[in-house]
N, C-alpha and C positions, 0 to 999 in steps of 0.2 A: 422190746416194744417201746414206742414212743409215748410220751406223756399225753394226757387228755388234751392239753393245749395244742398239740400237733393235729389232733383230730378235728378240733374246732377251727383250726386254721391250717389248711393244707400247705399254705406257703411256708409255714415254719417246719413242715415235716420233711420236705425233700432235701436230703443231705447231699447236695451236689458238691459241696466243698468249695464252692465259688465265693470269693470275697466280694466286697461291695462294688468293685470295679465292674462286675458283670452287668450292673444296672446303670452305670455312669453314662451320662451324655457326653461322650468323649470328644465330640466335635467342639464342645465349649473350650477345650484346651488348645485349639488351633487358631491361628491368626485369621482375621477377617479375609474373605475372598470376594473378588469381583471378577466376573467373567470377562474375558477378552477374546479377540479373534483368534489368538494363538491357542486358546483352550478348546476351540470347537472341534468336535471329532471329525476324523477324516471320512468315516463311513456315513452313508445316508441315515437320517434320524428315523425314518419310518420303515420298520422291518416288514418283510413279507411274513404273513402268518405261517408258522410251521405246520406242514401237513400232518394229519394224524397217521399217515402211513409210516413205513420204515424210516427212522430218523437217519440223518447223514452220518457218515463215519466220523469218529473222533479224530482230531488232529494229533492225539497222542495215542500210541499203540496201547491197547488194553492188555495189561499184565495178568489180570484176573477177571475173566468174563463174569464171575459171580460177585463182583464188587459194585455197590450202588454208586460210588463216585464216578466210575467209568460210564455208568448208565447216564448220569447227569451230564457228563462232558459231551457225550454223544448227542445230546439234545440242545446244546447251546445255540441260540438263534438271535439273540439281541446284538445289535452293532456295539462294538467295543467303544468305550470312552477312554481317551488318553488326555486327561486334564490334570491341572494342579491339585484339586481336591482328591482325585483318584490316587495320585502319588502320595499325598499326605495320609490318606486312609490306609494305603498299603504299608507305608512305614509304620503306622501305629500298630497294625496287626502283626507285622514282622517282629516288632520289638516285644510282643507278648505271645510267644509260642504256647505258654501254659494256658492262657486264655483260650486260644484256638483249640487246644486239646480238650479243655473242659467242655466247650460248646459242641465239638465233634462227638465226644463221648456221649453227651446227652442226646444228640441227634440220632444216635444208633437205635433208639427206641422208636423214633417217629419218621425217619427220613424215607424208608421204603414206602410207607403208606402215602406220604406227601408226593413223592415222585410218581407213584401210580396214578394219583388223582390228577396231577399236572398232565401226565401223558394221555390220560383218557380224554382230556379236553383239547388236545393238540396245542397246548400252550408252550412257550419257551421254557426249557428246564431250569433257567436261571431263577424263575419264580420259586422253585423248590428251596432256594437258598435264602429266601427273604426272611424266614423266622430267625436266621442268624443275626440279621440286622435289627429286627424288630424286638426280639426278646432274649437274645443269646441262647435260643432253643430251650427256654424255660417256660412250660405251660402254666406255671403258677405266677409268673411275673405280673406285677401290677405297677403302673406308672403314677406320677403325681397328678396326671390328668384323668385318672380313673380308667385308663385303658388296661385291658387284662388279657392274658393268654399268650400262646405262641405268636399269634398274628395281631395282638394288641388292639382289640376292638374297644371303643368306648361304648357305654351303655346304649346310647341312642342308635348308633350304627349297628350294634349287635341285634337289637330288636328289629331293625329294618331288614335284617338278613336272617330272621327267624331263629336267633339264638336265645333260648329260654334262660331267663334270670329270675329266680325266686328265692324263697327262704332256703330251699333244700339243695338247689344246684345252680351253677352258672355255667352255661354252655360255652361262654367265651373261653373258658379254660378246657373245654372238652376237645381232645385232639381231633377226633373225627369230624364233629360238627363245625368246629371253628375253621378247619381246613376247607370244608365244603363252602362255608360262608365267605371265606377270604377269596377263594378262586371265583365265586360268583361275583364278588365285588370288583375284583381286578378285571374280569371279563367285561363287566358293565363299563368300567372306566376306560378300557381299551376301545370299546365300541363308541364311547362318547368323544374321545380325543384322537383316535386313530394312530396311536404311537405308544409303544410300551414304556418308553422313558417318561413320557408325560403321564401315563396311567399310574406309574410308580410314584411320581411326584404328587399326583392327586391323592393317592392312598395315604400319603404322609401328611399332607396339609389340608386335604379336603378339595372336592372338585370345584366348589364355589371360588376359593382362593385362587386355584390354578387358572380357572376361566378368566378371572380378573387380570391375572398377570399376563395371560395371552392377549387379552384385549388392550392392555397398555401398550404392548409391543406393537400391535396392529396399528393403533392410533399414531405411534411414532414411526411407522413404516420400518420396523425392525424385524428380524427373523423371529419366529415363534417356536423354534425347537428348544429342547430342554436347556441346553448350554447357553442359550441367549437370553433366557428369561431372568428377571430380577425376582428372586424367591427368598423366603425366610431363611435365616442362617441354617437351621437344622435341615431344611429341605435341600439346601445347596450341597450338603454332604451325604444326603440320604442315598441317592442313586450311585454316587461314587463309592460309598461303603459296599453296596452290592457288587459293584464292579471289582472292588478290591478282593472280596470274598471269591468271586468268580475267577480272578487271576490266580489266587492261591489254589483253588480246587483244580484249575486247569493244569497247573504244574507246581505242586507242593515243594518238590526238591529245589526248584529254582529260587524259591523264597525262604529256604531254610526251615520249612515246615514238614512235619510227618503227620499225615492223617491216619487215624485208626481205621482198620478195615471194617467195612459194614457190608455184610452179606446181602446179596440181591434176593432176598426172600423175606416174607412177612415176619416181623418180630412178634406182633400181637394178633390175637383173634378176638372177636366179640361174642359175648353170651348175654342173654336177656334173663333178667330175674323178675319174678312176679310176687315175691314175698319180701317183706322188710328184712333187712340183714345189716348187722353192724359192720362198719368198715374193717374193724379189727378181726371180726369173724371171717370175712371174706378173704382177708390176707392170710389168716391162719389155714383156712380150707385149701388155699392155693399153695400153701407151704412156702410162702415167700415173705421177705421182710416188708414191714408195713410201709417204710419209705419208698421201696420199690413199687409196691401196689399203688400208692398215692401218686407216684411219678407218672403212671399210666392213667389214673383216675382222679385227676386234680379238681374236677368240676363239682364234686360233692362238698356242700357247705357245712354239713353236720355230720356227726359221728354215726348216723344211721342212713342207709340208703332205702328210699321208699319204694316198695314193690308196686304201689298204686300207679306210679309213673312208668312202669315197665322199663326200668333203666337198663342201659347197655353197659356192661362191664368189660373193660379191656384186660386181658390176661396174656402173658407170654405164651406163645404157641406150645411150648413144652410143659406148661403148667395146667392146661385145660383138663386133661383126663384126670390129673391128681385132684383138681378142684371138684370135678363132678363126682368121683368116687368117694371123696371125703364128705361131700354134701349129702349124698345118699345115706351114708352111715350116720351122719349127724342128725338128719331128719328122722331116721328110724328110732332114735332115742326119745322123740317127742318133745325135745327142748326147743324153745323159740330161738330163732336166728338172731333176733334183735333184743337188746336190753333197754331200749328207749321207746317211749311213746309220746304223743303230743298232748299238750294241755294249753288252753286259752285263758289268758289272764282276765280276771274280773276287775271291776273298778275298785280302787284302793288296795289291791293286792300288790305285794312287793316280792322281789326275788328272794329276799331273806326269808319271808314267811313260807314261800313255796319250797325253798330248800329245806327248811326245818321239817315240814310235813313229809317231804320225800326222803329224808334221811340222807341228805347229801350236803356238802358245804356250799355256801353261796359262791365261793371262788370257782369251784368245779362246774356249778351250774352256769355261771357266766362264760366259762371257757367253752363248754359244750354248745352254748347258744351264740357264741361270739358277741357278747355284750361287753364293751370295753369299759375301762374305769371312767368314772364321772358321768356315766350314762345309765338311764333306766329305761324300761319298756312302757309304752303307752298301753292303756287298757284295750283289750281285744287282740293283743299280739299273741301269736301262738309259739310256744317254746317246746323243747324236749324236756321230759322228766324221766327219771328211771322207771322202767317197766317192772311191775311185780308179778307174782305168780297168779294173781286173780285177773290179769289183763291178757285175754287170749287173742283179741282182735289186732290186726295190723292197723297202722294209721290210715284213717278214712280217706278215700279219693278226694272228697270235697276240701280237704286240708292242703291239697297241692297248691291251692291259691291263697294260702294262709297270709294274714296280715302280720307284719313284723316292723314296728316302728320304734326307733331309738330317739329318746329326747334327753337333753342335758339334765342331770340330776341336780338341779338348782337354777334359780332365776338369774343368778349373776354370772352364768358361764356362756362363753361364746367360742366358736371354732375359728381358728386363724390358720394361715399358711405361712410357715417360716422357711426362708431360704438359707440354707447352711452356708456359713462364711468359712474362709480358710482359718484353720486353727481350732474350729469348733469341735467339741466332743460331746457325747451324750450327756455327761454330767454338767457341762457348761451350759448347754441349751436348757436342761432341766432347771438349773439354778436361776437362769435368767428369767424364766417364765413361771417360776415357782410351782413346778410339777415334778413328778418322779420319773427317773429314767425308765422304769418298767412300764409306766403309762404311755410314754412316747413309743416304746417298742410295740405295745399293743395297738395303739391308734394307727400306727403305720405298718403293722405286720412286718416289722424288720426281721431279716434273717441274720443280720450282723449288727453288732453295736458300733461298728466303725462307720463314721459319716464321711462324706466327701463334699467339697465345695460345689455349690450349685444344686445340691439335693434339696428337695422340697419336703417339708414335714408338716403334717396336719396336727395341730395342737388344740386342745380344749382348755381354755385358760379363764381365770376369773376376770370379770369386767372391772376395770379400775373406776372407782367413783369419780364423777365429774368434780374438779376443784371448785370450792365455794367461791362465789364472786364477792369482791370486797363491797362493803356496804356503801351505797351511794351517799354522798353528802346531802344533808337535809336541805330542801329548797327554802330559800329565804321568802318570808312573806312580803307582800307588796309594800306594807308600811315600812318594814325594815329597809327594803331596797330604797324607798324614797328618802329616808333619813340619811343613808349612806351617800346617796347622790348629792343631797343638799350639803353634806359635810365636805365632799370633795370639791364642790363649786366654791364654798366659803374659803377652803384652804387655798384654792387657786387664786382667788381675789386678793387674799392677804399677801401671797407671794408677789403678785403683780404690784401691789401698793408699795411693798418694801423695795422692790426693784426701782420703782419710779422715784421714791424718796432719795435713793442713792445717786440717782442721776443729778 
């Protein structure tokens, strides 16, 4: 079983074995790119919407009709791009077969569901590959811009598409809900711009920024297709990355890649719980490793799942009956499924005092409630505390909207963003800003202590006192100034007299 820290932070719990490169903005390693006429795709930029009926046959003979990859190939509908950024992206991926293998292995849990949802809407199947570009198929991924999940929603866009974000869960990391929201958003962008490449660009940079780029080209009487627009550097490589992934999926062997087989059947099924249950208990009842359970259920922010929210749990299809039978046996014992309950802080209460009363260390209380170093909670915040034998009730429904406000634990602290430089290590950054390495890990939910150039870190550091200004020279009094002026005039006359005498 994983430590309590993993429960408090699901991002720490998923042991994908992926190094820091899984999250790197790899396009930052590439030379600047400017579109030219030679880069324009040969095919028309506006694709015909794929009908919801039987998809066209795959250009590659299907070796295994039960494989999801062949199902994706059969639904390709976007016009191909053959540009320099596509070639650069393809080379980058070809040089990292282990990276592709890790992403594809993670995808085995989610890809069938994503393909199903894409096909239900009659969308091009290339869209099912977008999480490879967005998050390397990691539902717990979080960017420096606070985008989260497989589809990398920022908080505001997540709320716009009904992804719940509260103390207890963040549906941006929910595999089912985030996929629904992402496809809703992509369809809206396609309806706005009438072109899937433009819709994808808008998904990356925002519809307002893309609309301005299109308007600039219109004013200059230039084409307004994706390849002709002047876009931010990341967006220049965004659609080409998807094209590169598409090329690899279309013919893996031609690119020296072997994709792991993913059967064309559901990997997980959903069940609904109406009672509080610990994350660890749920995993144990399903008789599966905790990290595997969290890989399917990364949206839960705390070590307890609130029954009042009627949460949906994802379980491997072959674990459902095991879960149900073990649950029935467990409930027959009369033991509670949850070992945590909620408590709201009163004015002047500290975590240290609450931890002492609850018989738990302050460090474990912080881990369970995701309170990072150098921070404290504002009064009125609701936290988890251990549940004892006198507490029979589950967490009340009204606490689903509980307040949880972090404030710096000191007036002289401020939060900054630091961009990692080449040669930086966790220890070097910690020494430079007079913080501890473990604090940097906690603030940024790092899964690896290895840093990479360009990575952005959130740091909470002491404010340096402003340097004292040098004392201004005392102002001369009017009388003193008059005496000095008279003396200067007298000296000037004396010099003039001496000079005249010498003539």
